[in-house]
C-alpha positions as CSV (number, residue, x, y, z in Angstrom):
1,M,-24.3,-15.8,9.3
2,K,-27.8,-16.7,8.2
3,R,-30.5,-18.3,10.2
4,R,-31.8,-21.8,9.6
5,S,-32.1,-24.5,12.2
6,L,-30.1,-27.7,12.1
7,L,-31.8,-30.8,11.1
8,A,-33.6,-32.5,14.0
9,A,-31.5,-35.6,13.6
10,P,-27.8,-35.3,12.9
11,L,-26.8,-36.6,9.5
12,L,-23.6,-38.1,10.8
13,L,-22.0,-38.2,14.2
14,L,-18.3,-38.4,14.6
15,A,-16.7,-40.0,17.6
16,P,-16.6,-37.3,20.3
17,R,-13.3,-36.1,21.6
18,L,-14.0,-33.4,24.1
19,A,-10.5,-32.6,25.3
20,L,-10.0,-28.8,25.0
21,A,-7.4,-27.3,22.8
22,Q,-3.8,-28.2,23.7
23,G,-4.5,-28.3,27.4
24,S,-6.6,-29.8,30.1
25,E,-9.9,-28.3,31.1
26,A,-9.5,-25.2,33.3
27,T,-10.9,-25.2,36.8
28,A,-12.0,-22.0,38.5
29,A,-8.8,-21.9,40.4
30,Q,-6.8,-21.9,37.1
31,T,-8.7,-18.9,35.7
32,P,-6.6,-15.8,36.1
33,P,-8.1,-13.4,38.7
34,S,-8.2,-10.6,36.1
35,L,-10.6,-12.6,34.0
36,T,-13.1,-13.6,36.7
37,P,-15.0,-10.3,36.9
38,I,-15.0,-9.9,33.2
39,L,-16.6,-13.3,32.7
40,D,-19.0,-12.7,35.6
41,N,-20.2,-9.5,34.0
42,A,-20.5,-11.2,30.6
43,A,-23.6,-12.9,32.0
44,T,-25.5,-9.7,31.4
45,L,-25.2,-10.4,27.6
46,T,-28.5,-12.2,27.3
47,P,-27.8,-14.1,24.0
48,L,-24.4,-15.3,25.2
49,R,-24.1,-19.0,25.8
50,T,-20.4,-19.9,26.4
51,V,-17.0,-18.4,26.6
52,L,-13.7,-20.3,26.3
53,V,-10.2,-18.8,26.5
54,A,-6.9,-20.5,25.6
55,H,-3.6,-18.7,26.3
56,D,-0.1,-20.0,25.5
57,G,-1.6,-23.3,24.5
58,A,-3.6,-23.9,27.7
59,T,-7.3,-23.4,28.3
60,I,-7.5,-20.9,31.1
61,A,-11.2,-20.1,31.3
62,R,-14.5,-21.8,30.4
63,R,-17.9,-20.5,31.1
64,G,-21.4,-21.7,30.3
65,Y,-24.3,-19.3,30.8
66,R,-27.9,-20.1,31.5
67,G,-27.3,-23.9,31.5
68,H,-25.2,-24.1,28.3
69,S,-22.0,-26.2,28.2
70,V,-18.7,-25.8,26.4
71,T,-18.8,-29.5,25.5
72,A,-22.3,-29.6,24.0
73,S,-22.7,-29.2,20.2
74,T,-24.0,-26.0,18.8
75,N,-24.6,-24.6,15.3
76,I,-21.5,-22.5,14.5
77,K,-23.3,-21.1,11.5
78,S,-20.9,-19.1,9.2
79,A,-17.9,-19.6,11.5
80,S,-17.7,-22.8,9.5
81,K,-16.5,-20.8,6.5
82,S,-13.1,-20.7,8.1
83,V,-13.2,-24.6,8.3
84,V,-14.0,-24.8,4.6
85,S,-11.1,-22.4,3.9
86,A,-8.8,-24.7,5.9
87,L,-9.9,-27.7,3.8
88,V,-9.2,-25.7,0.6
89,G,-5.7,-24.9,1.8
90,I,-5.0,-28.5,2.6
91,A,-6.4,-29.6,-0.7
92,I,-4.0,-27.2,-2.5
93,D,-1.0,-28.5,-0.4
94,K,-2.0,-32.1,-1.3
95,G,-2.2,-31.3,-5.0
96,E,-6.0,-31.9,-5.2
97,L,-6.4,-28.2,-6.3
98,K,-3.9,-26.1,-8.2
99,G,-4.2,-22.9,-6.0
100,P,-6.2,-19.8,-5.4
101,D,-5.8,-18.6,-9.0
102,Q,-7.4,-21.8,-10.4
103,P,-10.5,-21.0,-12.4
104,I,-13.7,-22.7,-11.1
105,A,-15.6,-23.1,-14.4
106,P,-13.8,-26.2,-15.5
107,L,-14.4,-27.8,-12.1
108,L,-18.1,-27.1,-12.1
109,R,-18.8,-27.4,-15.8
110,R,-21.9,-29.5,-15.7
111,D,-23.6,-27.1,-13.4
112,L,-22.9,-23.9,-15.3
113,P,-25.8,-22.0,-17.0
114,A,-26.6,-23.0,-20.6
115,S,-25.1,-19.8,-21.9
116,P,-22.8,-18.5,-19.2
117,D,-21.6,-15.0,-19.0
118,P,-18.0,-14.9,-20.3
119,R,-16.9,-13.6,-16.9
120,M,-17.7,-17.0,-15.4
121,D,-14.3,-18.1,-16.8
122,E,-12.6,-15.5,-14.7
123,I,-13.9,-16.6,-11.3
124,T,-11.2,-18.3,-9.3
125,I,-11.0,-20.4,-6.1
126,G,-9.5,-17.3,-4.4
127,N,-12.5,-15.2,-5.5
128,L,-14.8,-17.6,-3.8
129,L,-12.8,-17.7,-0.6
130,S,-12.6,-13.9,-0.4
131,M,-16.3,-13.3,-1.4
132,Q,-15.2,-11.5,-4.6
133,A,-16.9,-13.7,-7.3
134,G,-18.9,-10.9,-8.7
135,L,-22.1,-12.9,-8.6
136,E,-25.3,-11.7,-6.9
137,R,-25.3,-12.9,-3.3
138,T,-27.2,-15.9,-2.1
139,S,-27.2,-14.5,1.5
140,G,-29.3,-11.9,3.1
141,P,-32.6,-11.4,1.4
142,Y,-31.8,-14.0,-1.2
143,Y,-31.0,-16.8,1.2
144,G,-34.4,-18.4,1.5
145,Q,-35.0,-18.5,-2.2
146,W,-31.5,-20.1,-2.7
147,I,-31.9,-22.9,-0.3
148,A,-35.4,-23.6,-1.6
149,S,-34.0,-24.3,-5.0
150,P,-33.6,-28.0,-6.1
151,N,-29.9,-27.6,-6.9
152,W,-27.9,-25.2,-4.8
153,V,-24.7,-25.4,-6.9
154,R,-26.5,-24.5,-10.1
155,A,-28.6,-21.8,-8.4
156,A,-25.4,-20.2,-7.0
157,L,-23.7,-20.3,-10.4
158,G,-26.8,-19.0,-12.1
159,R,-26.9,-15.7,-10.1
160,P,-26.4,-12.6,-12.4
161,F,-23.1,-10.7,-12.2
162,V,-23.4,-7.5,-10.2
163,D,-19.7,-6.8,-10.2
164,E,-16.5,-8.0,-11.9
165,P,-14.7,-11.1,-10.5
166,G,-12.2,-9.8,-8.0
167,G,-14.3,-6.7,-7.3
168,A,-16.1,-5.6,-4.2
169,M,-16.8,-8.1,-1.3
170,L,-20.2,-9.7,-1.8
171,Y,-20.8,-11.8,1.2
172,S,-22.4,-15.0,-0.1
173,T,-22.7,-18.5,1.5
174,G,-23.2,-19.7,-2.1
175,S,-19.5,-19.0,-2.7
176,T,-18.3,-21.3,0.1
177,H,-20.9,-23.9,-0.9
178,L,-19.3,-23.9,-4.4
179,L,-16.0,-24.6,-2.7
180,S,-17.6,-27.6,-0.9
181,A,-18.8,-28.9,-4.2
182,I,-15.4,-28.4,-5.8
183,L,-13.6,-30.3,-2.9
184,T,-16.1,-33.1,-3.2
185,R,-15.7,-33.5,-7.0
186,Q,-12.0,-33.1,-7.1
187,T,-11.2,-35.6,-4.3
188,G,-14.1,-38.0,-4.7
189,R,-14.8,-37.7,-1.0
190,S,-17.3,-35.6,1.0
191,T,-16.2,-32.5,2.8
192,L,-17.2,-34.1,6.0
193,Q,-14.8,-37.0,5.3
194,L,-12.1,-34.6,4.4
195,A,-12.6,-32.6,7.6
196,R,-12.5,-35.8,9.7
197,D,-9.3,-37.1,8.0
198,W,-7.4,-33.8,7.5
199,L,-8.4,-31.9,10.7
200,G,-9.4,-34.9,12.9
201,P,-5.8,-35.4,14.2
202,M,-6.2,-32.2,16.1
203,P,-7.2,-33.2,19.7
204,G,-10.6,-31.9,20.6
205,F,-11.7,-31.2,17.1
206,S,-14.9,-33.0,16.0
207,I,-17.9,-32.1,13.9
208,A,-21.1,-33.4,15.4
209,S,-23.4,-32.9,12.4
210,W,-23.5,-31.0,9.2
211,E,-26.4,-30.4,6.8
212,R,-26.3,-31.3,3.1
213,D,-27.9,-29.9,0.0
214,P,-30.4,-31.9,-2.2
215,Q,-27.5,-33.5,-4.1
216,G,-25.8,-34.6,-0.8
217,I,-23.0,-32.0,-0.8
218,Y,-22.2,-30.8,2.7
219,F,-23.3,-27.2,3.2
220,G,-20.2,-25.2,2.6
221,G,-20.1,-22.4,5.1
222,N,-23.2,-22.9,7.2
223,Q,-25.2,-25.4,9.4
224,M,-22.2,-27.1,10.9
225,A,-22.5,-28.3,14.6
226,M,-19.6,-28.7,17.0
227,S,-18.9,-28.0,20.6
228,P,-17.4,-24.7,21.6
229,A,-14.4,-26.8,22.8
230,S,-14.0,-28.2,19.3
231,L,-14.1,-24.7,17.8
232,L,-11.4,-23.6,20.3
233,A,-9.3,-26.6,19.2
234,F,-9.6,-25.4,15.6
235,G,-8.6,-21.9,16.6
236,E,-5.6,-23.2,18.5
237,L,-4.5,-25.1,15.4
238,Y,-4.4,-21.9,13.4
239,R,-2.8,-19.9,16.3
240,N,-0.1,-22.6,16.5
241,G,0.8,-22.2,12.8
242,G,-1.2,-25.2,11.7
243,K,0.6,-27.7,14.0
244,A,-1.2,-30.2,16.2
245,P,0.2,-30.8,19.7
246,D,2.1,-33.9,18.5
247,G,4.0,-31.7,16.0
248,R,2.1,-32.8,12.8
249,Q,1.6,-30.0,10.3
250,L,-2.1,-30.2,9.5
251,I,-2.4,-26.9,7.7
252,S,0.6,-25.1,6.2
253,A,1.8,-21.9,7.9
254,D,1.8,-20.3,4.4
255,W,-1.9,-21.0,3.9
256,I,-2.7,-19.5,7.3
257,A,-0.8,-16.4,6.4
258,R,-2.5,-16.1,3.0
259,S,-5.9,-16.7,4.6
260,W,-5.3,-13.8,7.1
261,Q,-4.1,-11.4,4.4
262,I,-6.7,-8.7,3.9
263,R,-8.0,-8.9,0.3
264,T,-11.3,-6.9,0.6
265,H,-13.5,-5.2,3.2
266,S,-17.0,-5.8,4.4
267,R,-19.4,-3.1,3.3
268,F,-21.4,-3.7,6.5
269,T,-18.6,-3.4,9.1
270,G,-15.5,-2.1,7.3
271,D,-13.5,-5.0,8.6
272,G,-11.0,-6.7,6.4
273,Y,-11.6,-10.1,4.9
274,G,-9.2,-12.7,3.7
275,Y,-9.8,-16.3,2.8
276,G,-12.7,-17.1,5.1
277,W,-11.5,-14.9,8.0
278,F,-12.4,-11.4,9.1
279,V,-9.6,-9.1,10.3
280,R,-9.9,-6.1,12.7
281,E,-8.0,-4.4,15.5
282,I,-9.3,-5.0,19.0
283,A,-7.7,-3.6,22.1
284,G,-4.8,-2.5,20.0
285,Q,-4.1,-6.0,18.6
286,A,-4.5,-7.4,15.2
287,V,-7.3,-10.0,15.5
288,H,-8.4,-12.6,13.0
289,Y,-11.9,-13.9,13.6
290,A,-14.6,-16.2,12.3
291,W,-18.2,-15.0,12.7
292,G,-21.4,-16.9,12.5
293,Y,-25.0,-15.7,12.6
294,G,-26.2,-14.9,16.1
295,G,-22.8,-14.4,17.5
296,Q,-20.8,-17.6,17.0
297,M,-17.3,-16.2,17.3
298,L,-13.7,-17.5,17.2
299,Y,-11.0,-14.8,17.8
300,I,-7.3,-15.4,17.3
301,V,-4.8,-12.9,18.6
302,P,-1.4,-14.2,17.4
303,A,0.7,-11.6,19.2
304,K,-0.8,-12.6,22.5
305,N,-0.8,-16.4,21.9
306,L,-4.5,-16.1,22.5
307,S,-7.7,-17.8,21.2
308,I,-11.2,-17.0,22.3
309,V,-14.5,-18.7,21.5
310,M,-17.9,-17.3,22.2
311,T,-21.2,-18.9,21.3
312,S,-24.6,-17.3,21.4
313,D,-28.3,-18.0,20.6
314,T,-28.6,-18.9,17.0
315,D,-32.0,-17.5,16.2
316,A,-31.4,-13.7,16.3
317,P,-29.0,-11.5,14.3
318,A,-25.9,-10.3,16.1
319,G,-25.1,-7.4,13.8
320,R,-28.3,-5.4,13.8
321,S,-29.0,-6.0,17.5
322,G,-25.6,-4.8,18.6
323,H,-24.7,-8.1,20.1
324,R,-21.7,-8.6,17.8
325,D,-20.3,-5.3,19.0
326,S,-20.8,-6.4,22.6
327,L,-18.8,-9.6,21.8
328,H,-16.0,-7.6,20.2
329,A,-15.9,-5.4,23.4
330,L,-15.8,-8.5,25.6
331,A,-12.9,-9.9,23.5
332,G,-11.2,-6.6,24.0
333,E,-11.6,-6.8,27.7
334,I,-10.1,-10.3,27.7
335,I,-7.2,-9.3,25.6
336,A,-6.4,-6.3,27.8
337,A,-6.7,-8.3,31.0
338,L,-4.1,-10.8,29.8
339,G,-1.6,-8.0,29.1
């Protein structure tokens, strides 16, 4: 959820597949009449760029505001943390990682401080996923200093402990970047390659570009570009229990359930947090959502067979400005309108 612009030239382009999630592109005639005034009124939200809605596996609404398109790439910011979580889950299912309780110190040994705090041995993969590593954050006021360092992995591991592993939620992009480093080292392949191979079979999913750290590790949990349609495809994969439209199980249903289990709460919003996903009630429904800086949102409402994507300007905070709350309210209106 932190600001930093994408590289001017994409590092790697994947073959675009712009089909929307599990259904054809919706025309205006296919949009339920109950949604039309809601989406019309959403134009008053100045930072809002696009809205996409999929219901029962079909895309039923798509809007671009102020010249923006649902098929053009945009920086999804920290919403990409949910993508990293998916890759970790798949790696566990494939035996590349042992599980959420696996300690990270042996996996990142060469980048540990010279005399590490003994608590370093207690940090697990699950702690990184749920933002409970106990290490001082690399986000917020510390973000600029962290990404200016010559080695992001070492800098993240070198933060002092401000809580015990498994303690309070300390939102830190450094934690998900450590996961990207772990995936890279354990598999011998980049996280971009893993995303392409493991999530690529989902129609419509494609990463356009993704920044890397000075050592070439793809930025775990930030600076990932994809189209809103691609983000919707990813959401539909989760909503459908990890199955692609052709029936292939890309992510285990068990991992999805574990990712959506509340393990801690945000000190900023009070919302629950699992493995890379926020959880809150909206319009009387349990909603699991990914949130990126500026208002890059993916909402999944399992009980309603509903996925919603919203993208916004990437250069202004959504939390302090109230824009995030406006997006939650818009999601609530959409949920209520679809019964």
